[in-house]
C-alpha positions as CSV (number, residue, x, y, z in Angstrom):
1,M,14.1,38.3,44.4
2,T,17.8,38.6,45.4
3,A,20.7,36.8,43.8
4,D,20.8,34.4,46.8
5,D,17.0,33.8,46.5
6,Y,17.5,32.9,42.8
7,T,20.4,30.6,43.4
8,N,18.5,28.7,46.2
9,T,15.0,28.5,44.6
10,S,14.6,29.0,40.8
11,F,18.1,28.1,39.6
12,P,18.0,24.3,40.5
13,L,14.7,23.9,38.7
14,L,15.8,25.9,35.7
15,T,19.0,24.0,35.2
16,Y,17.1,20.7,35.6
17,A,14.5,21.7,33.0
18,F,16.7,23.6,30.4
19,Y,20.4,22.7,30.8
20,R,22.8,19.9,31.5
21,S,22.1,18.7,35.0
22,P,23.0,18.2,37.8
23,V,25.4,21.0,38.1
24,P,28.7,19.7,39.5
25,A,29.2,20.5,43.2
26,G,30.8,23.9,43.9
27,R,30.3,25.2,40.3
28,A,27.0,27.0,40.6
29,D,28.8,30.1,39.3
30,E,28.8,28.5,35.9
31,Q,25.0,28.7,35.6
32,P,24.0,29.9,32.1
33,T,22.4,33.1,33.2
34,A,24.0,34.7,36.3
35,P,21.7,36.4,38.8
36,A,23.2,39.8,38.1
37,Y,21.4,39.7,34.7
38,L,18.0,38.8,36.2
39,T,17.7,41.5,38.9
40,G,14.9,43.4,37.2
41,N,12.8,40.3,36.4
42,R,9.6,39.5,38.1
43,T,10.0,36.0,39.4
44,L,7.3,34.0,41.2
45,V,7.9,30.8,43.1
46,A,5.4,28.1,44.3
47,E,6.7,26.5,47.5
48,E,5.5,23.7,49.7
49,D,7.1,22.9,53.1
50,G,10.0,25.2,52.1
51,E,10.7,23.4,48.9
52,T,10.4,25.1,45.5
53,L,7.9,23.3,43.3
54,A,7.5,25.7,40.4
55,T,8.8,29.0,39.1
56,A,8.0,31.5,36.4
57,S,9.6,34.9,35.4
58,A,8.7,37.9,33.3
59,I,11.3,40.2,31.7
60,P,10.1,43.8,31.2
61,M,10.8,44.3,27.5
62,R,9.7,46.6,24.7
63,Q,8.2,45.4,21.5
64,N,7.1,47.0,18.2
65,L,3.5,46.4,17.3
66,H,2.9,47.9,13.8
67,G,5.3,50.8,14.3
68,T,4.3,51.6,17.9
69,V,6.6,50.4,20.8
70,R,4.6,48.8,23.6
71,P,5.8,47.6,27.1
72,T,5.9,43.8,26.9
73,A,6.2,41.0,29.4
74,G,8.7,38.4,28.1
75,V,7.8,35.2,29.9
76,A,10.7,32.8,30.6
77,G,12.0,30.2,33.0
78,V,8.7,28.5,33.4
79,T,9.3,25.1,35.0
80,T,8.0,22.7,37.6
81,H,9.7,20.2,40.0
82,P,9.5,16.7,38.3
83,L,7.5,15.3,41.2
84,A,5.0,18.2,41.2
85,R,4.0,18.3,37.6
86,R,0.4,18.1,36.4
87,R,-0.9,19.9,39.5
88,G,-1.8,23.2,38.0
89,L,1.1,25.1,39.6
90,V,2.3,26.7,36.4
91,R,-1.2,27.9,35.6
92,T,-1.5,29.6,38.9
93,L,1.9,31.2,38.6
94,L,1.2,32.4,35.1
95,H,-2.1,33.9,36.0
96,Q,-0.6,35.8,38.8
97,L,2.5,36.8,36.9
98,L,0.6,38.2,33.9
99,D,-1.9,39.9,36.3
100,E,1.0,41.8,37.9
101,M,2.7,42.7,34.7
102,R,-0.6,43.9,33.2
103,D,-1.3,46.0,36.2
104,E,2.1,47.6,35.9
105,G,1.3,48.7,32.3
106,H,2.6,45.9,30.1
107,Q,0.3,45.7,27.1
108,L,1.8,42.6,25.3
109,S,3.5,39.4,26.3
110,A,5.8,37.1,24.3
111,L,7.5,33.8,25.0
112,Y,9.2,30.7,23.5
113,P,7.0,27.7,24.3
114,F,8.1,24.2,25.3
115,R,4.8,23.1,23.6
116,P,2.7,25.7,21.7
117,S,-0.6,24.1,22.5
118,F,0.0,24.6,26.2
119,Y,0.4,28.3,25.9
120,A,-2.4,28.6,23.4
121,R,-4.7,27.9,26.3
122,F,-3.4,31.1,27.8
123,G,-4.3,33.1,24.7
124,Y,-0.9,33.1,23.0
125,T,-0.7,32.8,19.2
126,G,2.3,31.6,17.1
127,L,4.7,34.0,15.5
128,P,7.0,33.2,12.5
129,A,10.2,31.4,13.2
130,P,13.4,33.2,12.0
131,R,15.2,31.8,9.0
132,T,18.8,30.5,9.2
133,V,20.7,31.1,5.9
134,T,23.8,29.0,5.1
135,F,26.1,29.6,2.2
136,S,29.7,29.5,1.2
137,P,31.5,32.9,1.1
138,A,32.7,32.0,-2.3
139,N,29.2,32.4,-3.6
140,L,29.3,36.1,-2.7
141,G,32.2,36.8,-5.1
142,P,30.3,39.3,-7.3
143,L,30.0,41.6,-4.2
144,L,33.8,41.8,-3.9
145,R,33.7,43.9,-7.1
146,A,30.7,46.0,-6.2
147,D,31.3,49.7,-5.5
148,L,29.0,50.3,-2.5
149,P,28.5,53.6,-0.6
150,G,29.5,53.5,3.0
151,E,31.8,51.3,5.0
152,V,32.0,48.4,7.5
153,T,33.5,48.8,10.9
154,W,34.8,45.7,12.8
155,T,35.4,45.2,16.5
156,R,34.6,42.9,19.4
157,I,31.2,43.3,20.8
158,G,32.5,44.5,24.2
159,A,34.1,47.6,22.6
160,G,31.3,48.1,20.0
161,Y,28.4,47.5,22.4
162,P,27.2,51.1,22.9
163,A,26.9,51.7,19.1
164,Y,25.3,48.2,18.7
165,Q,22.7,48.9,21.4
166,E,22.0,52.3,19.9
167,F,21.3,50.6,16.5
168,L,19.0,48.0,18.2
169,D,17.0,50.9,19.8
170,R,16.5,52.5,16.4
171,Y,15.7,49.1,14.7
172,L,13.1,48.6,17.4
173,H,11.1,51.4,15.9
174,H,11.7,50.1,12.4
175,R,10.6,46.5,12.6
176,H,7.1,45.1,13.4
177,G,7.3,42.4,16.2
178,F,10.9,43.3,17.2
179,A,11.6,43.2,20.9
180,V,14.6,44.4,23.0
181,F,15.8,43.5,26.5
182,P,16.1,45.9,29.4
183,E,19.6,47.2,29.9
184,Y,20.4,45.0,32.9
185,R,19.8,41.9,30.7
186,A,21.2,43.3,27.5
187,V,24.7,44.0,29.0
188,R,25.3,40.3,29.3
189,F,26.2,40.4,25.6
190,R,28.8,43.1,26.3
191,D,30.2,41.4,29.4
192,D,30.6,38.0,27.7
193,D,32.5,39.7,24.9
194,D,32.5,36.5,22.9
195,R,31.4,37.8,19.5
196,W,32.8,40.0,16.7
197,L,30.7,42.9,15.6
198,A,30.5,44.1,12.0
199,A,28.5,47.3,11.4
200,A,27.6,48.8,8.1
201,R,27.6,52.6,8.0
202,V,26.3,55.0,5.2
203,D,26.7,58.7,5.6
204,G,27.8,58.3,9.2
205,H,24.7,56.3,10.2
206,T,24.6,52.6,11.1
207,V,22.3,50.8,8.6
208,G,23.1,47.2,9.6
209,T,24.8,45.0,12.1
210,L,26.0,41.4,12.4
211,T,27.5,39.7,15.5
212,Y,29.3,36.4,14.9
213,R,32.0,34.0,15.9
214,I,34.4,31.8,13.9
215,D,34.9,28.2,15.1
216,G,38.2,27.6,13.3
217,H,40.2,27.9,10.1
218,G,38.4,26.1,7.3
219,G,35.3,25.8,9.5
220,D,32.2,27.9,10.0
221,L,31.5,31.5,10.5
222,V,28.4,31.4,12.7
223,G,26.4,34.7,12.7
224,D,23.6,35.8,14.9
225,E,21.0,38.1,13.4
226,L,21.7,40.0,10.2
227,L,19.8,43.2,11.0
228,T,19.6,45.9,8.3
229,T,17.4,48.9,7.6
230,D,18.0,49.0,3.9
231,A,19.5,47.1,0.9
232,Y,22.8,49.0,1.2
233,G,23.3,47.8,4.8
234,R,22.7,44.2,3.7
235,A,25.0,44.4,0.7
236,L,27.8,45.9,2.8
237,L,27.6,43.2,5.4
238,L,27.5,40.4,2.7
239,Q,30.5,42.0,1.0
240,F,32.3,41.8,4.3
241,L,31.4,38.1,4.7
242,S,32.7,37.5,1.1
243,R,36.2,38.5,2.2
244,H,36.3,35.4,4.4
245,V,36.4,33.1,1.3
246,D,39.9,31.8,2.1
247,Q,39.3,31.5,5.8
248,V,36.0,29.7,6.4
249,A,34.1,27.1,4.4
250,R,30.5,28.0,5.4
251,T,28.7,31.0,6.7
252,S,25.4,31.1,8.5
253,V,23.2,34.0,9.7
254,R,19.7,34.4,10.9
255,V,17.3,36.6,9.0
256,P,13.7,37.9,9.5
257,P,10.9,35.6,8.2
258,D,10.1,37.8,5.2
259,E,13.7,38.0,4.0
260,L,14.4,36.3,0.6
261,P,18.0,35.2,0.6
262,E,17.6,33.3,-2.7
263,L,17.2,36.7,-4.4
264,W,20.2,38.4,-2.8
265,L,22.4,37.5,-5.9
266,T,21.9,35.6,-9.1
267,D,23.1,32.0,-8.9
268,L,23.5,32.2,-5.1
269,D,23.8,28.7,-3.8
270,V,22.0,29.0,-0.4
271,Q,20.2,26.8,2.1
272,I,17.3,28.4,4.0
273,E,15.8,26.7,7.0
274,A,13.1,27.6,9.4
275,K,12.7,25.1,12.2
276,A,9.8,25.0,14.7
277,A,10.0,21.9,16.8
278,G,9.6,21.6,20.5
279,P,10.8,21.6,23.1
280,D,14.2,23.1,22.1
281,C,13.5,24.9,18.9
282,A,9.9,26.2,19.1
283,A,8.8,29.3,17.2
284,P,7.9,32.3,19.4
285,M,4.4,33.1,20.6
286,A,2.8,36.4,21.7
287,R,-0.5,37.8,22.9
288,L,-2.3,41.1,23.8
289,L,-2.7,41.6,27.5
290,T,-4.9,44.7,27.1
291,L,-6.9,46.3,24.3
292,D,-5.0,49.5,25.0
293,A,-2.2,47.9,22.9
294,L,-4.5,48.3,19.8
295,T,-5.5,51.9,20.3
296,G,-3.8,54.3,17.9
297,L,-2.3,51.6,15.7
298,P,-2.3,52.3,11.9
299,A,-5.3,50.6,10.4
300,G,-7.2,50.2,7.2
301,P,-10.8,51.5,6.7
302,G,-12.7,48.8,8.5
303,R,-15.3,48.7,11.2
304,V,-16.3,45.6,13.1
305,R,-17.8,44.7,16.5
306,I,-16.0,41.9,18.4
307,E,-17.1,39.8,21.3
308,L,-14.1,38.4,23.3
309,T,-14.6,35.1,25.1
310,G,-12.8,32.6,27.3
311,D,-9.9,34.8,28.5
312,R,-8.9,36.2,31.9
313,W,-7.6,39.5,30.5
314,L,-9.5,40.3,27.3
315,A,-13.3,40.2,27.6
316,G,-16.5,42.0,26.6
317,E,-17.8,43.5,23.5
318,H,-15.9,46.2,21.6
319,L,-16.1,48.3,18.4
320,L,-13.0,48.4,16.3
321,D,-12.9,51.3,13.8
322,G,-10.0,52.1,11.5
323,G,-11.9,54.7,9.4
324,S,-9.6,57.5,10.5
325,G,-6.4,55.6,9.5
326,T,-5.6,54.8,13.2
327,L,-7.5,52.2,15.2
328,E,-10.1,53.3,17.7
329,V,-11.3,50.8,20.3
330,T,-14.5,51.6,22.2
331,P,-16.9,49.5,24.3
332,A,-19.8,48.3,22.2
333,K,-23.4,49.1,23.2
334,G,-26.6,47.4,22.5
335,P,-27.6,43.8,21.8
336,V,-25.8,41.6,19.3
337,L,-28.4,39.8,17.3
338,P,-28.1,38.4,13.8
339,V,-30.4,39.9,11.2
340,G,-31.7,37.8,8.3
341,G,-28.8,35.4,8.5
342,S,-26.2,38.2,8.4
343,S,-23.7,38.8,11.2
344,T,-24.5,42.5,11.4
345,A,-25.8,43.8,14.7
346,A,-29.4,44.6,15.3
347,G,-30.6,48.1,15.3
348,G,-29.6,49.0,11.8
349,S,-26.0,49.7,12.6
350,G,-24.8,47.6,9.7
351,T,-21.7,46.7,11.6
352,P,-20.5,43.1,11.2
353,V,-19.9,41.1,14.4
354,A,-17.2,38.5,15.1
355,T,-16.6,36.4,18.2
356,L,-12.9,35.9,19.0
357,T,-10.7,34.3,21.6
358,A,-7.7,36.2,22.9
359,A,-5.5,34.1,20.7
360,G,-7.7,34.9,17.7
361,L,-7.5,38.6,18.3
362,S,-3.8,38.5,19.0
363,A,-3.2,36.5,15.7
364,L,-5.1,39.3,13.8
365,A,-3.3,42.1,15.6
366,Y,0.2,40.6,14.9
367,G,-0.9,39.9,11.3
368,V,-0.1,36.2,11.3
369,L,-3.5,34.8,10.5
370,D,-6.3,35.8,8.1
371,P,-9.7,36.0,9.7
372,V,-10.7,32.8,7.8
373,E,-7.7,31.0,9.3
374,V,-8.7,32.3,12.8
375,Q,-12.0,30.5,12.4
376,L,-10.5,27.4,10.9
377,N,-8.1,27.2,13.8
378,G,-11.0,27.3,16.3
379,L,-10.0,30.8,17.6
380,G,-13.4,32.4,16.9
381,T,-16.5,32.7,14.8
382,V,-15.9,35.1,11.9
383,P,-18.7,35.5,9.3
384,V,-17.8,36.6,5.8
385,D,-18.8,40.3,6.3
386,A,-16.9,40.5,9.6
387,A,-13.8,38.8,8.0
388,E,-13.7,41.5,5.3
389,Q,-13.7,44.3,7.8
390,L,-11.1,42.6,10.0
391,R,-8.9,42.0,7.0
392,R,-9.0,45.7,6.2
393,I,-8.1,46.7,9.8
394,F,-5.4,44.0,10.3
395,P,-3.5,43.3,7.1
396,R,-1.1,40.4,7.0
397,A,2.4,41.0,8.3
398,H,5.6,39.2,9.3
399,P,6.5,40.0,12.9
400,Y,10.1,39.3,13.9
401,L,10.6,38.9,17.7
402,C,14.3,38.3,17.4
403,A,15.1,38.5,21.1
404,D,15.9,35.0,22.4
405,F,15.0,34.3,26.0
């Protein structure tokens, strides 16, 4: 889709659905995301008599799944004309969009839902929401006296973008669930140049970054993601924030869902909030598009047979085996029949059997639900012996998508 195509088809629906509308005449260039940053997206449009009725896009991204980076389709810009809603147009577009992205090698998909239950029908499972941490820089006073190794560099994001992007690429391999944009989309951050960049460095290596803005003297320092690879990186950046004690009243940053800000310092007065409320503040969702995404992942010593049901992309019976320390996925052979009230397959294999939906398997693969919770949420039938094996293969985890789209 060209820039002109986007402006004339998708853009009017997107602005109506997600932004202030209507856009004043002659000011289409003020659209929130300019076409230049969408050129590599896959965008599908449903039309009738030359009028755009629905649209959906996929961003070719990369995401970390338990230490392995997989090609991922970030679904965005899903919207329908107000007079064409409830006609199944989005379902048709999403099916075709994910068909095409899967055929091109994308193994995962992620999105931010307007309503989670809608995308649950497409096999997506919920991921943790990031935490927003708010505190006064005065509370960080003890860090001013701390003798820390390393240093903090400070610049505008436009100038610091190459080093920042290099850190994100390394962090991608460090953090489960983390996703990054393709370059054509990522450079929007550089081109807008509306953030400061603080980077913590130890022994010449960047170990943490924070982009932020200040809304005025005596006001708020509003940070984006506080990303660090170790405790020194976090301490250096918090020490930097403490130096704003006479400039701003409050500081806020976003942190991963497993971060514990209440333990950063003794007597730290901090507010921690995780908000998941649609349609404007929903937690992210993700799913597997192919079982190839599981092959070779680190896994515990479990062995289980799964039957996948009710999904367009994941189906059939498969054997999951983590006995070697990395997950092997192979087609299962032979009948699946209960023996003496147990879930184990017939034929004396002794391998437990579970029936899962795509959302159920995705929840296990991302580590966000226990096998018992999968069953309680109606995402599969998981007998006790199968649950034990799945628990070994897929330990609980805290994926952090971070990328906002």
